[in-house]
N, C-alpha and C positions, 0 to 999 in steps of 0.2 A: 618662430616656425610661422609660417603663413596662415592666416585663416583659412580652415577647411572647411566644405560643405559637410552637413551634419550627418548625413545619413546615407549609408551605402547598402546596397542590397546585393549579397556577394553568392556564388555557388562554388562549391569543390565537385570535380567530376570525379569519383572513385570509381574506374572504369577500368575493364580489360583492353588492351589492346587488341586486334587479329593478329596474332603474333607471325613477324617476320614477313609483315605483308602491309607496306607504307600505303598504298594504295588503298586498300579496306581499311585501314586504321584512320587515315585522313578524313574518308568518308563519314566513319563512326564517328570522329571528333566534330565534322560538320553538323551532324544529326543532333549531336549532342549540345553543341553551340547555340542551334537553332530551339530545342527544347528550353534550353535554360534560357534563353533570351524573353521568349515567349510568357516564362515565368518571372519575367523582371527581372533579373539578374544583370547586374549593372559592371560585373567583375567576373570572370568563368576561369578556373583554375585546373590545370591537369597535370598529372603527377610526371616523375622524370622519366626521360626515354619513353613518353608514351609511342612516339612513332621512331621506328618499327614496333620497340618492347624493349624490356631489360630482358638481357637473355640470361636469367638466373639458372645457375646449375651447371652451365656451358664449361668446359676448358677451351673450346678450341683447338685440344690440341697441342696446347702448352704445356711443357714440362720445363723445369731447369736443364738448360742446354739443348732442347731438342724439339720440335714440333712435328705435325704428322697430315699425310695427304687429306684425311677427311676431315682434321679440324679446318684443314684450309677450305675445303668445301662450303662448309657451313658457315667459315667467317666471311666466304665471298657472298653466299646468300647476305647475311644482314649489312654487309658493304652495299652491296646493289639494293637495298632496302632502306639506307639513310638518306637524308634530307640535305640536299644542296640548297646553300640560302644565299640569294633567294632562288626560286624554282615553284615549279608546279605547285607543290604540297602548300608553299607558303603564301601564295595566290590564293587557293581555295582557303584555308585557314582566315585570311584577311579578306575575304570575302565574305565570310559567315560573320566575322565580327563586326564587319559595317551591318549587315543585315540585321544582326541583334542587339546593334548598338550599343556594343559593350567593349571594354579591355577583355582581352584573352590572353591567357599565360598557357604556355604547353611545352612539355619537354620533348626533345628529340633525340636521336643519335642523329649527328650534322656529319657529313662527309664534307671535306675541305675543297673548295671548288678548283685547288690548283694541284693540291697535291695528295694524296689516298689517304691521308691520316684521319680517324674517325675523332670525334669529340660528343662528351656528353653534355649537352647543351639546352637553356630555357630561353625561349624568345615571349615577348611581350609584343601584341598587336592593339592599338588603339581602335576606339567605336569608328572610326571613320576607315578603318581598314589599313592602316599603316602599320609595317613592323617597325616598330620604334626600340626595341630593346633586344639585346643577343648577350646573353651570358653563359661561357663555356666554364664547366668544372674545373677549378683550379687544380685538384691534385685526384685524380681515380684512387678508388678505395682498394686495396689488395690487389687482387687478380683482376680487376677491373683495368689496370695498368696496361695490360695486352691488349686491349682490346680500343682504349681511348687515351688520345694523348692528354698533354697537361693544358688548361686553358692559358693561352697567351694574347688575347686581345681584350682590353678595357673592362679590365677584371672585376668593378664594381659599377656596374651601370645603375640608374636611377632613371625609372620613368616617372615624371610628374603627372598625377592627375588632381582631378577637383579635390581628392577626399586626404591629399597629402603625397608625398615622395612613397613610392614601391619599390622595393628592390628584393632578390631572391639568392640563396645561396641552396646547394641541389643536396640533398641527403647528406652523407658525413662532413662536406663543408662543413655543416652548423655545429661542429665540433671543434672548428677552429675559432678561438678566441678571438685573434687580429681579426680575421674575416668579417666577425659579427662586429667589431667595434668600427669597422669601416662603414659598414651599412649604418649603424648608429648616429656615426660621424655626418652622415650625408642625411640626418634628420627622415629616416627610414619611418614612416607611420603604419605602412601595410608590408609587413614581412613574409615571403612566400617562399615555403618549404615543400617544393616539389621534392617525392623520395620515394624511394622500394624498401622500406625499414618499416616492420610491423611488430618489433619486439616491444614489450611492455615500458621497457626504460626509454624507448621515445618517446614516449609521453611526456615523461621525466622531463628531458632536453626540450620540446617545443615548449612546455609551461614555464621553464628558467627562461629562455630567450624572450618572451613575453615580459616577464616581470622584469627581466635584465634590460629589456629595448624599450620598454613601456610603449609597445605598439602591439598593434592584432598579428597575431601568427595564423597562416593559412597553413595547414598540415594537411598534404594534398598525397596520397598513396593511392598504391596500385592493389585491385584483386585479380588474380589470376589463377588458374590450377593448371595441374598436371595434362589434362587432356586439351588443353588449348596449342600446345606446342605441334607443329605440321608432323605428319608422321613422314615427312620425304628429308627430314634431317638426317644425316650420319649418324650424329650422336644420342642414338635410343638407348643407348647401357647408360649413359649418363642421366637423361630423362627419365628414366624407367625407376630411377632409385630415390626422384623426388617423391615428397609429400602430395598428396591429393589436392590439397591447398596451398599453392606454391607462396601467395602474399596475400594475407587475409586485411589488409586494408589497414583501417585504424583512423583514417580521415577525421579530423576536427578543424572546429575555429577556438581559438583560445583569446581572451580579451587582454588589456594591458596590464591587467593585475594577475594574469597566471589563470584564472577560471576560466571552466570550458564553457563558450559560448553554444557550442553542440556538443554531446557527448561524441566519442570515438566511434564510427561505425565497422563493424568487424564482418568479414563473409560474405559481404553482397556488394555486388554493383550499385551504386547509388548517387544520385546528385544529389546534395548534400546543401540547403540554403541557410543564410542566416541575415538578420537585418542588423549591421553594425552601426553604433553608435558612435561617431569620429569624435564626438567631444570629449570621450572617456580618455583618448590619446594626450591632448596636453593636459588635462585633469591629473592624471595620473606620474605627470613630470612635477607635480609640484615640490614633493620634498627629496626625487629623485632623478635630477638629469643625468645620465652617464655620460653625454658627450657635451653638456653643458656645465652648469654650476656644482655637478659634482665631480667632474673631470680632472682637477688639477695638473692644468697643462704645464707649469711651470715645475713637473714631478716629472709625469710622464707624458710620453709625445709617440703616435702612431704616425709611422710615413708610408704613405701609399704611394706606389710607383702605376698609372694608371697605363704607362704605353707600354 
């Protein structure tokens, strides 16, 4: 592992999107990036599919063997508010990252520039405002498969930073053992876990990943409520049965020993800050380096198909 810059001030933006509105949500993200930058953040992380939102609870009219018109109408709203990469929204976020002088990781629903397929995608921008990283969720979970396609480009990119290699897996991708191992093999020191997963067991997952990978895990979840859904959607019957708080958050920082750097934050929007001592990453590998001296490549081998 290359020498790491010792100190990193990082921020997790546990925020609510302006649901189904990519313009307003992008503008909100820009304001949050500026705020975090003014508070010294050198890395700013947003949740899964922050732009335009995670459409929790909606079926878009899908049942086995059939669809319906109202579902198509709502899906088209979601499609129209998904982000083409590169495009106006990525230009705005890149400019905000440059003005803040920070790396910015943000989840989007991406619309393919050539066809009509949507993807759950994580982007990372450099402090110079350049888009340096794009990861599409490998396998959407459950009925997410009705709206998002399988990730199919550069499955495990890495962003090289002064604090070490940085990568991300989105929500339940983090339950894929070989996907985690792929990031470990690439020497990830900063492991980003943008998600929409507020169940208590998820906290065990991010702690385990930190111990397994001996890396810092930045667990970034959303907070949003039922009354944030637009009244114009056709699927009001599905929205009406959701709990008042749809996603409680639970964002936190976990160190390479599996300990909370910051306790999970619940039931509110908040920018969470942490000062990370990156010396903990190589130090924690002394007796266990899962992709190094503890790996037994003569017995076990991982083959990654990058293209």
